[in-house]
N, C-alpha and C positions, 0 to 999 in steps of 0.2 A: 468554514468554507469548504466546499467540495466541488471539484471540476473533473468530469469524466468525458473522455473522447475515445470512442471505440471504432474499430474497423475489423470486421470479421471476428476472429477469436483472440484479438489483441486489443488492449485498452491502455491508454495513458491516463493516470490518475494523479491529482494533486489534492491533498488534504491539509487544511490549516486549522490549528487550534485543537487543544485537547478535547476529545469527544467527537471530533468531526467524523462523519461516516459517509460511505457511498455504497450503493448496490452495484456490483460489478460482475458480469458474467454469471449471474444467479447466486452470487455470494455477497454477504455484507462484510465490508472491511472498514475498520475504524482506526483512528490514530489515538494511541494511548499516551505517547509522549516522545520526545526527542532528547538525545544526549550526544553532542558532538556530531559525528558523521553516521550515527545510528538512530533508527526510529524503531519504536515498538508498535506493532500493528496487531489489532485484534481481528482475526479471521474466523468468522462465526463464533465459536466458543473457545478459541485457542489463541494465546499470545505468541507472536513470532517476532524475531529480531530481523530488521532489514538494514543492512549496511551498504553505503554507497558503492556501486560497482559489483556487488555480489547478488547472487540469485538464491532465493529460498523457496521451498515448496510448502504449500499449505492448502488443505481442502481441495486437492486436485488442480490447484493453480500454481503457476510459477510467478513469483514476484521479484522484480529487479529494481532496486532503488537507484534513482538517477541523481537525486538531490535531497539533502537534509539540511534545513536551516532551523533557526529558533522557532519551534512550534509549528513547523511546516515540513511536509515530505512530498516528493514527487516520485512516482514509480510506474513501471509498466507491468501489466498483468496479462498472462497468456494461459490458455488451457494446457494441462499436461503436467 
Protein backbone atom coordinates (compact mmCIF):
# COMPACT_ATOMS: atom_id res chain seq x y z
CA UNK A 1 0.00 0.00 0.00
CA UNK A 2 1.24 3.48 -0.78
CA UNK A 3 -0.63 6.75 -0.31
CA UNK A 4 0.86 10.09 -1.33
CA UNK A 5 -0.66 13.55 -0.97
CA UNK A 6 1.39 16.57 -2.08
CA UNK A 7 1.00 20.31 -1.87
CA UNK A 8 3.83 22.30 -3.40
CA UNK A 9 7.18 21.00 -2.12
CA UNK A 10 5.69 19.03 0.77
CA UNK A 11 4.13 15.57 0.70
CA UNK A 12 2.46 13.29 3.21
CA UNK A 13 3.24 9.63 2.56
CA UNK A 14 1.98 6.37 4.03
CA UNK A 15 3.67 3.10 3.09
CA UNK A 16 2.40 -0.27 4.25
CA UNK A 17 4.02 -3.64 3.83
CA UNK A 18 7.65 -4.51 3.29
CA UNK A 19 8.68 -3.47 -0.20
CA UNK A 20 5.99 -0.79 -0.55
CA UNK A 21 7.30 2.11 -2.63
CA UNK A 22 6.23 5.56 -3.76
CA UNK A 23 7.65 8.14 -6.14
CA UNK A 24 7.79 11.41 -4.17
CA UNK A 25 9.18 14.76 -5.36
CA UNK A 26 11.22 13.01 -8.05
CA UNK A 27 12.63 10.38 -5.68
CA UNK A 28 11.65 6.76 -5.09
CA UNK A 29 11.14 5.93 -1.41
CA UNK A 30 10.49 2.39 -0.21
CA UNK A 31 9.74 0.75 3.13
CA UNK A 32 12.29 -1.87 4.13
CA UNK A 33 10.86 -2.66 7.57
CA UNK A 34 9.71 -1.38 10.96
CA UNK A 35 10.95 -1.96 14.50
CA UNK A 36 9.10 -0.29 17.38
CA UNK A 37 8.90 3.46 16.68
CA UNK A 38 11.50 3.30 13.90
CA UNK A 39 11.21 2.51 10.21
CA UNK A 40 13.94 1.79 7.71
CA UNK A 41 13.33 3.53 4.41
CA UNK A 42 15.18 3.06 1.15
CA UNK A 43 15.69 6.46 -0.50
CA UNK A 44 16.97 5.80 -4.02
CA UNK A 45 19.97 3.55 -3.24
CA UNK A 46 20.48 4.45 0.44
CA UNK A 47 18.88 3.05 3.61
CA UNK A 48 17.86 5.64 6.19
CA UNK A 49 16.37 5.25 9.65
CA UNK A 50 13.23 7.24 10.39
CA UNK A 51 12.14 7.55 14.04
CA UNK A 52 8.79 9.04 15.06
CA UNK A 53 9.18 12.77 15.74
CA UNK A 54 12.64 13.05 14.22
CA UNK A 55 13.76 14.46 10.88
CA UNK A 56 16.41 12.90 8.68
CA UNK A 57 17.96 14.04 5.40
CA UNK A 58 18.32 11.86 2.33
CA UNK A 59 18.76 12.61 -1.35
CA UNK A 60 18.09 16.33 -0.95
CA UNK A 61 14.88 15.65 0.97
CA UNK A 62 13.87 16.03 4.62
CA UNK A 63 11.81 13.13 5.98
CA UNK A 64 9.90 13.38 9.27
CA UNK A 65 8.21 10.23 10.56
CA UNK A 66 4.83 10.85 12.15
CA UNK A 67 3.69 7.27 12.80
CA UNK A 68 5.24 3.82 12.76
CA UNK A 69 3.14 0.70 13.33
CA UNK A 70 3.56 -2.96 12.45
CA UNK A 71 4.63 -2.93 8.84
CA UNK A 72 3.42 0.61 8.18
CA UNK A 73 4.96 4.08 8.28
CA UNK A 74 3.59 7.60 7.78
CA UNK A 75 5.92 10.51 7.14
CA UNK A 76 6.20 13.94 5.57
CA UNK A 77 8.72 14.78 2.86
CA UNK A 78 9.96 18.27 1.99
CA UNK A 79 12.70 19.52 -0.29
CA UNK A 80 15.90 20.72 1.30
